[in-house]
C-alpha positions in Angstrom: 12.1 -57.5 14.7 11.0 -57.6 11.1 9.5 -54.1 11.5 12.7 -52.7 12.9 14.7 -54.3 10.1 12.3 -52.9 7.4 12.4 -49.5 9.0 16.3 -49.5 9.0 16.4 -50.5 5.3 13.8 -47.9 4.4 15.7 -45.2 6.4 19.0 -46.2 4.7 17.4 -46.1 1.2 15.7 -42.8 2.0 18.9 -41.1 3.2 20.9 -42.5 0.3 18.3 -41.1 -2.2 18.3 -37.7 -0.4 22.1 -37.5 -0.4 22.1 -38.5 -4.1 19.5 -35.8 -4.9 21.5 -33.2 -3.1 24.7 -34.1 -5.0 23.0 -34.0 -8.4 23.1 -30.8 -10.2 20.6 -30.3 -13.0 20.9 -27.4 -15.5 21.0 -24.0 -14.0 18.3 -21.9 -15.6 19.1 -18.6 -13.8 20.8 -17.0 -16.8 18.4 -18.5 -19.3 15.4 -17.2 -17.4 17.0 -13.8 -17.3 17.0 -13.7 -21.1 20.8 -13.7 -21.5 22.2 -15.0 -24.7 23.4 -18.5 -23.9 26.6 -17.9 -25.9 27.9 -16.0 -22.8 27.2 -18.5 -20.0 27.3 -22.1 -21.3 30.5 -23.7 -20.2 29.8 -26.8 -22.3 27.9 -27.8 -25.4 24.5 -29.1 -24.5 24.3 -32.8 -25.2 28.0 -33.6 -25.3 31.1 -33.3 -23.2 32.9 -30.4 -24.9 34.2 -27.6 -22.8 33.8 -24.2 -24.3 35.0 -20.7 -23.6 33.1 -17.9 -25.3 35.3 -15.2 -26.8 33.7 -12.7 -29.1 30.4 -13.8 -30.6 30.4 -16.2 -32.5 34.1 -17.2 -31.8 34.5 -19.9 -29.2 37.3 -22.0 -27.9 36.4 -25.8 -27.7 38.1 -28.6 -25.9 36.9 -32.2 -26.1 37.1 -33.6 -22.7 38.9 -36.7 -24.1 41.9 -34.6 -25.0 43.6 -31.5 -23.6 43.7 -29.7 -26.9 41.9 -26.4 -27.3 40.5 -25.5 -30.8 39.4 -22.0 -32.0 36.7 -22.6 -34.6 37.1 -20.0 -37.4 34.2 -21.5 -39.5 31.7 -20.0 -37.0 32.7 -16.5 -38.1 33.0 -17.4 -41.8 36.6 -16.5 -41.6 39.1 -17.7 -44.3 41.7 -19.8 -42.6 44.5 -21.4 -44.6 45.0 -23.9 -41.7 41.5 -25.3 -42.2 38.4 -24.8 -40.1 40.1 -23.8 -37.0 43.3 -23.0 -35.0 44.7 -25.9 -33.0 46.3 -27.0 -30.8 45.8 -23.6 -29.2 48.3 -23.0 -26.4 47.4 -19.5 -25.3 45.3 -16.5 -26.3 43.9 -13.1 -25.4 40.9 -11.1 -26.3 40.9 -7.3 -26.5 38.2 -5.1 -28.0 37.4 -6.8 -31.4 40.7 -8.8 -31.5 41.4 -12.4 -30.7 45.1 -13.4 -30.7 47.4 -16.1 -29.5 49.7 -19.0 -30.3 49.1 -22.5 -31.6 51.8 -25.1 -31.2 52.9 -27.3 -34.0 50.8 -30.4 -34.7 52.3 -33.7 -35.7 50.2 -36.7 -36.8 51.7 -39.8 -35.2 50.0 -42.0 -37.8 51.3 -40.0 -40.7 54.9 -39.0 -40.6 54.4 -36.6 -43.6 51.9 -34.5 -41.7 53.3 -31.5 -39.8 51.4 -28.3 -39.1 53.9 -25.7 -38.0 53.5 -23.5 -35.0 51.8 -20.2 -35.7 50.9 -17.0 -34.0 47.6 -15.4 -35.0 45.5 -12.3 -34.8 41.8 -12.3 -35.7 40.2 -8.9 -36.4 36.5 -9.9 -35.8 35.2 -6.6 -37.1 37.2 -6.8 -40.3 36.8 -10.6 -40.5 40.5 -11.1 -41.1 42.9 -13.7 -39.8 46.6 -12.9 -39.9 49.1 -15.7 -39.3 52.7 -15.3 -38.3 55.6 -17.7 -38.6 57.8 -15.8 -36.2 57.0 -14.6 -32.7 58.9 -11.4 -33.3 56.6 -10.5 -36.3 53.6 -11.3 -34.1 54.8 -9.1 -31.3 55.6 -6.3 -33.7 52.0 -6.4 -35.0 50.6 -6.5 -31.4 52.6 -3.3 -30.7 51.4 -1.7 -33.9 47.8 -2.5 -32.9 48.4 -1.4 -29.3 47.4 -4.9 -28.0 48.9 -6.2 -24.7 51.4 -9.0 -25.0 49.9 -10.8 -22.0 48.6 -14.3 -22.9 46.0 -16.4 -21.1 46.0 -20.1 -20.4 42.8 -21.6 -21.8 42.6 -24.2 -19.0 42.8 -21.6 -16.3 40.3 -19.3 -18.0 37.9 -22.3 -18.4 38.1 -23.1 -14.6 37.4 -19.4 -13.9 34.5 -19.4 -16.4 32.9 -22.5 -14.8 32.9 -20.7 -11.4 32.0 -17.2 -12.6 30.7 -16.8 -16.2 31.7 -13.1 -16.4 34.8 -12.8 -18.5 36.6 -9.5 -18.9 36.1 -9.1 -22.7 32.3 -9.6 -22.6 30.3 -6.5 -23.6 29.4 -4.3 -20.6 25.6 -4.9 -21.0 26.2 -8.7 -20.9 28.5 -8.5 -17.8 25.8 -6.4 -16.1 23.0 -8.9 -16.9 25.2 -11.9 -15.8 26.0 -10.2 -12.6 22.4 -9.3 -11.8 21.3 -12.9 -12.6 24.1 -14.4 -10.5 23.1 -12.2 -7.5 19.5 -13.4 -7.8 20.6 -17.1 -7.4 
């Protein structure tokens, strides 16, 4: 009887460990081993819980998992930004050729009633390293039309979910898309 009891405990522990092992997902080295720049496939910063969406290298959207606020870091591209080191809270965006553009909603500090960062629309020319900010949506749309950029905006949460499932985003360089696709097919 003692043997049967020991065998049942051993079997239960073994099956639990096997189930746990199957549910654990370690890092996926498929893209790293293919020699692809990690900028294009990491969906989170290594070592912390920050969600990321790569835009045009080195520009990235970040979201701390403790909040729902997306942040476009302009310091990464050594870009002068009168708003500070980034654009937040970023509500929507788009990427086209060498341009990143979108809308940030107003930011109010609940602890400091004097602090109010107004809503802004923005266009970043990554080749010219220039950030243009707009107070009015109509001025922003006029500039989009002048630059022949589509008005369509993307929701960062939806793009992030897509990116987690398939790291090939439409604005990536064609050679990077090809490398990612080839590595994905080898999985």
